C-alpha positions in Angstrom: 25.2 4.4 -5.6 23.5 6.7 -3.0 25.5 8.4 -0.3 24.8 6.6 2.9 25.8 6.9 6.6 26.4 3.4 8.0 25.6 2.9 11.6 28.4 0.4 12.0 30.9 2.2 9.8 32.7 4.3 12.5 36.3 3.2 12.9 37.3 1.9 16.3 39.2 4.2 18.6 42.9 4.0 18.7 43.9 1.1 21.0 40.3 -0.1 21.3 39.8 -3.8 21.7 37.8 -5.5 18.9 34.7 -7.0 20.5 34.2 -10.8 20.4 30.8 -12.1 19.3 29.2 -15.0 21.2 25.8 -16.5 20.5 24.0 -18.7 23.0 20.8 -20.8 22.9 18.6 -19.9 25.9 16.0 -22.2 27.4 13.4 -21.8 30.0 12.0 -18.4 29.0 8.2 -18.1 29.4 7.7 -14.5 28.5 9.4 -11.3 27.2 10.2 -10.2 30.7 12.4 -13.3 31.1 14.5 -12.1 28.1 14.7 -8.7 29.7 15.9 -10.2 33.0 18.6 -12.3 31.4 19.8 -9.3 29.3 20.1 -7.2 32.5 22.1 -9.9 34.3 24.5 -10.4 31.4 25.1 -6.7 30.9 26.3 -6.4 34.5 29.5 -8.3 33.5 32.4 -6.1 32.7 32.9 -5.4 29.0 29.7 -7.2 28.0 26.9 -5.9 25.7 24.1 -8.5 25.5 20.8 -8.7 23.8 18.4 -11.7 24.4 15.8 -12.4 21.7 12.7 -14.0 23.1 11.3 -14.8 19.6 14.4 -16.9 18.7 15.4 -18.0 22.2 19.0 -16.7 21.6 21.4 -14.4 23.3 23.8 -12.3 21.2 26.8 -11.1 23.3 29.6 -8.7 22.4 32.5 -8.8 24.9 35.7 -6.7 25.1 36.7 -8.1 28.5 38.1 -11.3 29.9 34.7 -12.9 29.9 34.5 -16.5 28.6 31.6 -18.6 27.4 31.3 -20.5 30.7 31.0 -17.2 32.6 28.1 -16.2 30.4 26.4 -19.6 30.9 26.9 -19.4 34.7 25.2 -16.0 34.8 22.2 -17.3 32.8 21.9 -20.4 34.9 22.2 -18.4 38.1 19.2 -16.4 36.9 17.2 -19.6 36.7 17.4 -20.4 32.9 19.5 -22.6 30.7 22.2 -21.6 28.2 24.4 -23.5 25.7 26.4 -22.9 22.6 24.3 -23.4 19.4 24.5 -26.8 17.6 24.5 -26.0 13.9 23.0 -29.4 12.9 20.3 -29.4 15.6 16.7 -28.7 14.3 14.9 -25.9 16.1 12.9 -27.0 19.1 9.2 -27.3 18.5 7.8 -25.5 21.6 4.3 -25.3 20.1 4.1 -29.2 19.9 5.1 -29.5 23.6 2.4 -27.0 24.7 -0.2 -28.6 22.3 0.1 -32.0 24.1 -0.6 -30.4 27.5 -3.4 -28.2 26.0 -5.2 -31.2 24.6 -5.1 -33.0 27.9 -6.2 -29.9 29.7 -9.2 -29.4 27.4 -10.3 -33.0 27.7 -10.2 -33.0 31.5 -11.3 -29.4 32.2 -14.5 -29.3 30.2 -16.2 -32.0 32.4 -15.0 -30.2 35.5 -16.4 -26.8 34.4 -19.7 -28.2 33.1 -20.3 -30.2 36.4 -19.3 -27.3 38.6 -21.6 -24.8 36.9 -24.7 -26.8 36.0 -26.4 -28.2 39.1 -28.7 -30.4 37.0 -25.8 -32.5 35.9 -24.3 -32.9 39.4 -24.7 -36.6 40.3 -23.8 -38.1 43.7 -20.1 -37.8 44.3 -19.5 -35.5 41.3 -17.2 -33.3 43.3 -14.7 -36.1 43.9 -14.7 -36.9 40.2 -14.1 -33.3 39.4 -11.2 -33.2 41.9 -9.6 -36.3 40.2 -9.9 -34.6 36.8 -8.5 -31.3 38.1 -5.3 -32.6 39.7 -3.5 -33.5 36.4 -4.7 -30.3 34.8 -3.3 -28.1 37.6 -0.1 -30.0 38.3 0.9 -31.5 34.9 -0.7 -29.3 32.3 0.2 -26.2 34.4 3.6 -27.3 35.4 5.3 -24.7 33.2 3.5 -21.9 34.9 4.4 -23.1 38.4 8.1 -23.6 37.5 8.3 -20.1 35.9 6.6 -18.6 39.0 9.0 -20.3 41.3 12.0 -19.2 39.2 10.8 -15.6 39.3 10.1 -15.8 43.0 13.6 -16.8 43.7 14.8 -13.6 42.1 12.1 -11.4 43.8 10.1 -10.9 40.6 6.5 -11.4 39.7 4.9 -12.0 36.3 1.6 -13.2 34.9 2.9 -16.7 35.6 2.8 -15.8 39.3 -0.9 -15.0 39.2 -1.7 -18.1 37.1 0.2 -20.4 39.4 -1.1 -18.8 42.6 -4.7 -18.6 41.3 -4.8 -22.2 40.2 -3.0 -23.6 43.3 -4.9 -21.6 45.9 -8.3 -22.3 44.3 -7.4 -26.0 44.1 -6.0 -26.0 47.7 -9.1 -24.3 49.0 -11.3 -26.8 47.2 -9.4 -29.7 48.7 -9.8 -28.2 52.2 -13.6 -27.7 51.6 -13.9 -31.3 50.4 -11.8 -33.0 53.1 -12.4 -30.8 56.2 -15.5 -28.7 55.2 -19.0 -29.6 54.0 -18.3 -29.8 50.3 -17.3 -33.4 50.3 -20.6 -34.8 51.5 -22.2 -37.2 49.0 -25.3 -35.5 47.5 -23.9 -32.0 47.8 -24.9 -29.6 45.0 -23.2 -26.4 43.8 -26.2 -24.1 43.2 -25.9 -21.3 40.7 -27.0 -17.9 42.1 -26.7 -14.5 40.6 -27.1 -12.7 43.9 -24.0 -10.9 45.3 -23.9 -12.6 48.7 -21.4 -14.1 51.1 -21.1 -17.8 50.5 -20.5 -20.5 53.1 -16.7 -20.9 52.9 -16.7 -24.5 54.0 -18.9 -25.5 51.0 -17.0 -23.3 48.5 -15.4 -25.2 45.5 -13.2 -23.5 43.1 -12.2 -26.5 40.9 -13.7 -24.9 37.7 -11.6 -21.8 38.3 -8.4 -23.8 38.9 -8.7 -25.8 35.6 -10.2 -22.9 33.7 -7.2 -20.6 34.4 -4.7 -23.3 33.2 -6.7 -24.2 30.1 -7.5 -20.7 28.9 -3.9 -19.5 29.3 -2.5 -22.6 27.6 -4.5 -21.8 24.5 -2.9 -18.3 24.4 0.6 -19.8 25.0 0.2 -22.4 22.3 -0.8 -19.7 19.7 2.1 -17.5 20.9 4.6 -20.4 20.5 3.4 -21.0 16.9 4.0 -17.3 16.1 7.4 -17.3 17.8 8.5 -20.3 15.7 7.5 -18.3 12.5 9.3 -15.2 13.8 12.5 -17.1 14.3 12.6 -19.0 11.0 14.3 -16.3 8.9 17.8 -17.5 9.6 16.9 -21.1 9.0 15.5 -20.1 5.6 18.7 -18.3 4.8 20.8 -21.4 5.6 18.5 -23.6 3.5 19.2 -21.4 0.5 22.8 -22.3 0.1 24.0 -25.3 -1.9 24.3 -28.6 0.1 27.1 -30.1 -2.0 29.7 -29.0 -4.6 31.7 -30.5 -7.4 35.4 -29.8 -6.5 38.1 -30.3 -9.2 40.8 -32.6 -7.8 43.7 -33.9 -9.9 41.7 -33.0 -13.0 38.6 -34.9 -11.9 35.3 -33.6 -10.5 34.5 -35.0 -7.0 31.2 -34.2 -5.2 31.8 -33.2 -1.6 29.6 -31.7 1.1 29.6 -27.9 1.1 31.3 -27.9 4.6 34.4 -29.5 3.0 35.0 -26.6 0.7 37.9 -24.4 1.5 39.2 -21.1 0.2 41.3 -21.7 -2.9 39.4 -24.8 -4.0 38.2 -25.0 -7.6 34.7 -26.1 -8.2 32.4 -26.7 -11.2 28.9 -25.1 -11.6 26.7 -26.5 -14.4 23.7 -24.7 -16.0 20.7 -24.5 -13.6 22.8 -25.1 -10.4 23.3 -22.9 -7.5 26.8 -21.4 -7.1 28.2 -23.0 -3.9 30.0 -20.1 -2.5 31.6 -16.7 -3.3 34.3 -17.0 -5.8 36.2 -15.9 -9.0 35.4 -17.3 -12.4 38.5 -19.2 -13.8 36.9 -20.7 -17.0 33.7 -20.5 -18.9 31.1 -17.8 -19.4 27.4 -17.7 -18.5 24.6 -15.5 -17.3 24.1 -15.6 -13.5 20.8 -14.8 -12.0 21.7 -12.7 -8.9 18.3 -11.1 -8.3 17.8 -12.9 -5.0 21.0 -11.3 -3.6 21.6 -8.1 -5.4 18.1 -7.2 -6.7 19.4 -7.0 -10.3 16.4 -8.0 -12.6 18.5 -9.0 -15.5 21.0 -12.0 -15.4 24.6 -10.8 -15.1 27.1 -11.9 -17.8 30.2 -13.4 -16.2 33.5 -14.5 -17.8 36.9 -15.4 -16.5 38.1 -13.0 -13.8 34.6 -11.9 -12.7 33.5 -12.2 -9.0 30.3 -14.1 -8.3 28.3 -14.6 -5.2 27.2 -17.9 -3.5 23.5 -19.0 -3.7 23.0 -17.2 -7.0 22.0 -19.4 -10.0 24.0 -20.3 -13.1 21.5 -20.1 -15.9 23.4 -21.2 -19.0 27.1 -22.0 -19.5 29.4 -24.3 -17.5 31.7 -22.4 -15.0 34.9 -23.3 -13.2 35.2 -21.1 -10.1 37.8 -20.6 -7.4 36.4 -20.2 -3.9 37.3 -16.8 -2.3 35.1 -17.1 0.8 33.4 -19.9 2.6 31.2 -20.3 5.7 30.5 -17.2 7.7 32.6 -15.0 5.4 30.3 -15.3 2.4 27.8 -12.7 1.2 24.9 -14.9 2.2 26.2 -15.2 5.7 26.7 -11.5 5.9 23.0 -11.0 4.9 22.1 -13.6 7.6 24.0 -11.5 10.2 22.0 -8.4 9.2 18.8 -10.3 9.6 19.8 -11.6 13.0 20.9 -8.2 14.2 17.6 -6.7 13.1 15.6 -9.4 14.9 17.1 -8.6 18.3 15.4 -5.2 18.6 12.6 -4.7 21.2 9.6 -2.6 20.6 8.4 0.2 22.9 5.0 -1.4 23.3 6.6 -4.7 24.4 8.6 -2.8 27.0 5.4 -1.0 28.1 3.5 -4.3 28.4 6.2 -5.8 30.5 6.1 -2.7 32.8 2.3 -2.9 33.1 2.6 -6.6 33.9 5.2 -5.9 36.6 2.9 -3.5 38.3 -0.4 -5.3 37.8 0.7 -8.6 39.4 2.2 -7.4 42.6 -0.8 -5.0 42.9 -3.2 -7.9 42.8 -1.2 -9.8 45.3 -1.1 -6.8 47.6 -4.9 -6.3 47.3 -5.4 -10.0 48.1 -3.3 -9.8 51.3 -4.9 -6.5 52.3 -8.3 -8.0 51.9 -7.5 -10.9 54.3 -6.0 -8.5 56.8 -9.0 -6.1 56.7 -11.5 -8.9 57.0 -9.6 -10.3 59.9 -9.4 -6.9 61.7 -13.1 -6.5 61.2 -13.7 -9.6 63.2 -15.1 -11.7 60.4 -13.0 -14.7 61.1 -10.0 -16.3 59.5 -12.1 -18.5 57.2 -14.1 -15.6 55.8 -10.9 -13.4 55.5 -9.1 -16.2 53.6 -12.2 -16.8 51.4 -12.3 -13.1 50.4 -8.5 -13.1 49.7 -8.8 -16.2 47.5 -11.7 -14.7 45.6 -9.5 -11.7 44.7 -6.8 -14.0 43.3 -9.4 -16.1 41.3 -11.2 -13.2 39.9 -7.9 -11.5 39.0 -6.6 -14.5 37.1 -5.9 -13.2 33.6 -7.9 -15.6 31.5 -9.3 -12.9 29.3 -5.9 -11.2 29.2 -4.4 -14.4 28.0 -6.9 -14.7 25.2 -7.2 -11.1 24.2 -4.4 -11.1 21.7 -4.3 -14.7 20.5 -8.1 -14.9 19.7 -8.1 -11.6 17.8 -4.9 -12.8 16.1 -6.5 -16.1 15.1 -9.6 -14.4 13.7 -7.7 -11.6 11.9 -5.1 -13.9 10.5 -7.7 -16.4 9.4 -9.6 -13.8 7.6 -6.4 -12.4 6.1 -5.4 -15.9 4.8 -8.7 -16.2 2.9 -7.9 -12.8 1.3 -4.3 -13.8 0.5 -2.8 -11.9 3.5 -0.7 -13.6 6.2 -0.1 -11.7 9.4 2.5 -13.4 11.6 1.8 -12.2 15.1 0.8 -9.5 17.5 4.1 -7.7 17.1 3.4 -7.4 13.4 0.1 -5.7 14.2 1.8 -3.3 16.5 4.3 -2.4 13.8 1.5 -1.7 11.3 0.4 1.3 13.3 1.2 4.8 12.1 3.1 3.7 9.0 4.2 6.9 7.1 6.5 5.5 4.4 6.4 2.3 2.3 9.8 1.5 0.9 9.2 -0.8 -2.1 11.6 -3.2 -3.8 11.3 -3.3 -7.6 12.0 -6.8 -9.0 9.3 -9.3 -8.2 7.5 -6.8 -6.1 6.3 -4.0 -8.4 7.4 -5.9 -11.5 6.8 -9.4 -12.6 10.4 -10.6 -12.1 10.2 -12.4 -15.5 11.8 -11.3 -18.7 9.4 -10.7 -21.6 9.4 -9.1 -25.1 7.8 -5.7 -24.7 8.5 -3.9 -28.0 9.7 -4.7 -31.5 10.9 -2.1 -34.1 11.6 -2.5 -37.8 14.8 -1.3 -39.5 13.4 2.2 -39.8 12.7 2.5 -36.1 8.9 2.1 -36.5 7.2 0.1 -33.7 5.5 -3.1 -35.0 2.9 -5.4 -33.5 4.5 -8.3 -31.6 1.6 -10.7 -32.4 2.2 -10.2 -36.1 5.6 -12.1 -35.7 7.6 -9.5 -37.6 10.8 -10.6 -39.4 13.2 -9.3 -36.7 11.3 -11.3 -34.0 11.1 -14.5 -36.2 14.8 -14.5 -37.0 15.8 -13.7 -33.4 13.5 -16.6 -32.1 15.1 -19.0 -34.6 18.6 -18.0 -33.3 17.7 -18.0 -29.6 16.1 -21.4 -29.7 19.6 -22.9 -29.2 20.3 -20.8 -26.0 19.1 -21.3 -22.4 19.7 -17.6 -21.5 16.6 -16.1 -19.8 16.5 -13.3 -22.4 16.6 -16.0 -25.1 13.7 -17.8 -23.5 11.7 -14.6 -23.5 12.2 -14.1 -27.3 11.3 -17.7 -28.0 8.1 -17.5 -25.9 7.1 -14.4 -27.9 7.4 -16.3 -31.2 7.5 -20.1 -30.5 6.5 -21.6 -33.9 9.8 -21.2 -35.7 12.4 -23.6 -36.9 15.7 -23.4 -35.1 18.7 -21.8 -36.9 21.4 -23.9 -38.4 25.1 -23.6 -37.4 24.1 -22.0 -34.1 26.9 -20.3 -32.2 26.9 -18.4 -28.9 29.0 -15.2 -28.9 29.7 -14.7 -25.1 28.8 -11.2 -24.0 27.7 -10.1 -27.4 24.9 -12.4 -28.7 24.2 -15.3 -31.0 24.6 -16.2 -34.7 23.5 -18.9 -37.1 21.9 -19.5 -40.5 18.2 -18.7 -40.9 16.4 -19.2 -44.3 19.8 -19.9 -45.9 21.3 -16.6 -44.8 23.8 -15.9 -42.1 22.0 -14.1 -39.2 22.8 -12.7 -35.8 21.1 -11.1 -32.9 22.7 -9.3 -29.9 24.2 -6.1 -28.7 24.8 -3.0 -30.8 28.5 -3.8 -30.8 27.8 -7.0 -32.8 27.0 -4.9 -35.9 29.1 -2.5 -37.9 26.4 0.1 -38.4 22.8 0.6 -37.4 20.3 3.1 -39.1 20.2 6.4 -37.3 16.5 6.3 -36.3 16.7 2.8 -35.0 20.0 3.6 -33.2 18.3 6.5 -31.3 15.4 4.3 -30.3 17.8 1.6 -29.1 19.7 4.1 -27.0 16.5 5.4 -25.4 15.2 1.9 -24.6 18.5 1.1 -23.0 18.5 4.3 -20.9 15.1 3.1 -19.5 16.7 -0.1 -18.2 15.5 -2.4 -21.0 17.7 -5.0 -22.8 17.8 -4.5 -26.5 18.7 -7.1 -29.2 19.5 -5.8 -32.7 18.7 -8.4 -35.4 20.4 -8.8 -38.8 20.1 -11.2 -41.7 22.7 -11.3 -44.5 23.7 -7.7 -45.0 20.4 -6.2 -43.7 19.4 -4.9 -40.3 15.9 -6.3 -39.7 15.1 -4.3 -36.6 15.4 -4.4 -32.8 13.7 -6.2 -29.9 13.3 -4.8 -26.3 13.2 -7.2 -23.4 12.5 -6.2 -19.9 10.9 -7.0 -16.5 7.5 -5.3 -16.7 5.5 -3.5 -14.1 2.6 -5.4 -12.6 -0.7 -3.7 -13.4 -1.7 -4.1 -9.8 1.3 -2.1 -8.7 -0.1 1.1 -10.2 -3.3 0.7 -8.2 -1.4 -0.1 -5.0 0.7 3.0 -5.2 -2.3 5.2 -5.8 -4.1 3.7 -2.8 -1.0 4.2 -0.6 -0.8 7.8 -1.5 -4.5 8.3 -0.9 -4.0 6.7 2.5 -1.3 9.2 3.4 1.6 6.7 3.0 4.6 7.9 1.0 5.9 5.3 -1.4 9.7 5.1 -2.0 11.3 2.8 -4.6 14.4 1.1 -3.2 16.1 -1.3 -5.6 19.5 -2.9 -6.5 18.7 -2.5 -10.2 20.2 0.2 -12.4 19.0 3.8 -12.4 17.4 3.6 -15.8 15.2 0.6 -15.0 14.3 2.1 -11.6 13.3 5.5 -13.1 11.1 3.7 -15.7 9.2 1.7 -13.1 8.9 4.8 -10.8 7.4 6.8 -13.7 4.9 4.1 -14.6 3.7 3.5 -11.0 3.7 7.2 -9.9 6.5 6.9 -7.3 8.4 10.1 -6.9 11.3 9.1 -4.7 13.7 6.6 -6.2 16.9 5.0 -4.7 18.6 2.7 -7.2 21.8 0.4 -7.3 21.4 -0.2 -3.6 23.1 -3.3 -2.0 21.4 -5.2 0.8 23.3 -3.5 3.6 22.6 -0.1 2.0 18.8 -1.0 2.0 19.0 -1.4 5.8 20.8 2.0 6.2 18.2 3.7 4.0 15.4 2.2 6.1 17.1 3.5 9.2 17.7 6.9 7.6 13.9 7.2 6.9 13.2 6.1 10.5 15.5 8.8 11.7 13.0 11.4 10.6 10.5 10.1 13.2 8.6 8.2 10.5 7.4 4.7 10.8 8.7 2.8 7.8 7.3 -0.3 6.1 9.4 -2.3 3.7 7.9 -4.4 0.9 10.1 -6.9 -1.0 10.6 -10.5 -2.1 14.2 -11.5 -2.3 17.2 -12.4 -0.1 18.5 -8.9 -0.7 15.4 -7.5 1.0 15.5 -9.8 4.1 17.6 -7.6 6.4 15.7 -4.4 5.4 12.4 -6.3 6.0 13.6 -7.0 9.5 15.0 -3.5 10.1 11.8 -1.8 9.0 9.0 -1.1 11.5 6.9 -3.4 9.3 8.1 -6.0 6.8 5.8 -6.9 3.9 6.8 -9.8 1.7 5.5 -11.1 -1.6 4.5 -14.7 -1.2 5.8 -15.4 -4.7 9.3 -14.4 -3.4 12.0 -16.3 -1.5 11.5 -18.3 1.7 14.0 -15.9 3.4 12.1 -12.8 2.6 8.9 -14.5 3.7 10.4 -15.6 7.0 12.0 -12.2 7.7 8.7 -10.3 7.1 5.8 -9.4 9.4 3.1 -9.6 6.7 3.0 -11.8 3.6 0.9 -11.1 0.4 0.5 -14.7 -0.8 -0.5 -13.9 -4.4 2.3 -11.5 -5.1 -0.2 -8.8 -5.6 1.1 -5.5 -4.2 -2.5 -4.2 -3.7 -2.7 -6.8 -0.9 -0.1 -4.7 1.0 -2.6 -1.9 1.3 -5.3 -4.4 2.4 -2.8 -5.8 4.9 -2.3 -2.4 6.6 -6.1 -2.0 6.8 -6.6 -5.5 8.2 -3.7 -5.1 10.6 -5.3 -1.9 12.0 -8.7 -3.7 12.4 -7.1 -6.6 14.2 -5.0 -4.3 16.4 -8.1 -2.3 17.2 -9.9 -5.5 18.3 -6.9 -6.5 20.5 -7.0 -3.1 22.2 -10.8 -3.5 22.8 -10.2 -7.0 24.2 -7.4 -5.8 26.5 -9.5 -2.8 27.7 -12.4 -5.2 28.6 -10.0 -7.6 30.3 -8.5 -4.8 32.5 -11.8 -3.1 33.1 -13.2 -6.5 34.2 -10.5 -6.8 36.7 -10.8 -3.2 37.9 -14.5 -3.8 38.6 -14.4 -7.4 39.7 -11.5 -7.2 42.2 -13.2 -4.7 44.5 -16.4 -6.8 44.4 -14.4 -9.9 45.3 -12.6 -8.0 48.1 -15.9 -7.1 49.6 -16.8 -10.8 49.8 -19.8 -10.5 47.5 -18.8 -13.1 44.9 -19.9 -16.7 45.3 -17.5 -19.3 43.7 -20.0 -20.1 40.9 -20.5 -16.4 40.1 -16.8 -15.8 40.2 -16.2 -18.7 37.8 -19.1 -17.5 35.6 -17.8 -13.9 35.5 -14.4 -15.2 34.6 -15.9 -17.3 31.8 -18.0 -14.4 30.5 -15.0 -12.2 30.3 -13.3 -14.8 28.1 -16.5 -15.3 26.0 -16.7 -11.6 25.4 -13.1 -11.6 24.2 -13.8 -14.5 21.8 -17.0 -13.0 20.5 -15.5 -9.6 19.9 -12.5 -11.2 18.1 -14.8 -13.3 15.8 -16.2 -10.1 14.3 -12.9 -10.0 12.3 -14.0 -13.1 10.4 -16.5 -10.9 8.5 -14.0 -8.1 7.8 -13.8 -6.8 4.2 -11.3 -4.5 2.5 -12.7 -1.0 2.0 -11.6 -0.9 -1.7 -13.2 -3.6 -3.8 -10.5 -3.8 -6.4 -8.0 -5.3 -3.9 -8.8 -8.9 -4.9 
């Protein structure tokens, strides 16, 4: 076990109060700045340390003072949001579905408004009134969330992008209503002529309906995509909970009674049959078996257990019947501890996210100030209130962040769509951010670099000479005949290597040692070295060397003769060797981090070309190792596939999961390689860089557009149609630039 420095291992000071942990579900947040505002409010309470996670809509609070749950809820509600204790049985809210309904309505109603407003040839008599009727539900119902968020922020003296969206849509609609009712725009037969000249328009005929609905519709598209990504980001803990057993057979009065897992208490005895999940952490009372603990510990080989051994919940009993005494239930189990690690890792905020919030907090009030100053300057120049107000409104409309709202989601859609066709799933913009500047790739072994499946890899005869497996040598045939009667994963590997044999007679399992029976009329046995009195010297040395490399070795005997030995192990994927070479070539340092034994880890590292190895590492130690690597100012990626990797995947700057792994690892990661091919991890880094680069180009254009367009609007040189066309063109550019990712290809052709 490596020496580690735990971040949470420092003992509390003498007399210090142990903090109380409280989790709350938060509702009403519309952006990351909302989470930051709630965090700031909660942390003002005495003895409170709070972190609000926008991705999961949860607040995690540690308190050492007299603060109670109702005090925390009151603070959140006073900030304009909702808070409540979590309901364990309640399904997660589908925010994307709610947004999708409003988006569909907005698209259906907004397209006719925009087409009519921008194409004079389609403008029939009274078209402007039809456009108004279609615009009202888009602005007030579809955009209701933006208006509510803007009002909430206004109450607390804050401004966000929601403020601009709300103001832009309401002011443009309000001005259009004024022009229709009290101006000249409402006359039947009026036409909105397209002109490309920068000139001052007649304010009484100016309609901004296409701008009001366009703002709402474009931003809803971005919010819908964001909501889908948020749901995926917050699904890791749900996946962890789904891993555990749902029911358990408890022994009561000598009988087995099936009860819900929630009814199990410490001290209860329960039965686990072959193939079933172990319900909770416990101690074996009766029976022996091989337990597949790879999902939790990373151990590639099933672990032999017998009475007195400790076992972990959510692992799988592969062979014998076990009677277990529960030693921990609920939140005290190993699985729950891993879930806590994942949740803690999820609460961190990135530097880029903080920077984006800061830019937004400056950009919005700046636009509002420019709009007000434009009105004041025009009025002072004697241009009239109407002209001054028109110029101020133009600034608000042209500054509405349609392109900003689409810059990330559209590039994300194109990049993730292309990645999906290549077998790479990128979860969101934050994942792309984390892929930048990766210097170290920490890699799990079992199921990531190796197949995760037991197979016969070598057979030796009695003299220690290697023989061809396909020739079905005597040692392999006898072992297969004996192992046919066993369900052990190693037994299945032997039988798969030599399936066409008759099963042995008088089969008997020898727990912890091997199997025996009668083959071809002679007593035979296969198993550990300790099962035999003596083994030829050359064969013994080969067996010892194979075991030191982390392989499981079965010695086979028939009658009084030793027939040979069989090595079984979890083998390296051929693609893993290529993946490691490409990482090194790209300047990324590979590090093997595994819960398996040092011999198996050293063998895999030697075969793949990895120089740094950390073996026999438990889940919490993997998190510490990732943080230790990060402590050297290096951005760390973690690649894994099991429950034991979930917390480390979250703690790393970038989590890469094998799609052939567990739902927990997949949910906790940023990038998923769907085919289980580690070469895809290298392609994923390249695609993430390409998509991130596209997002930066989009954002640059969107901001540059505002920088150029706002002064033009402030000078009163933008007609309503040109303003709307310019806003639409900005969005079209973002979409077109993003779609280039659809044709992206990996630079190395062997990646697929």
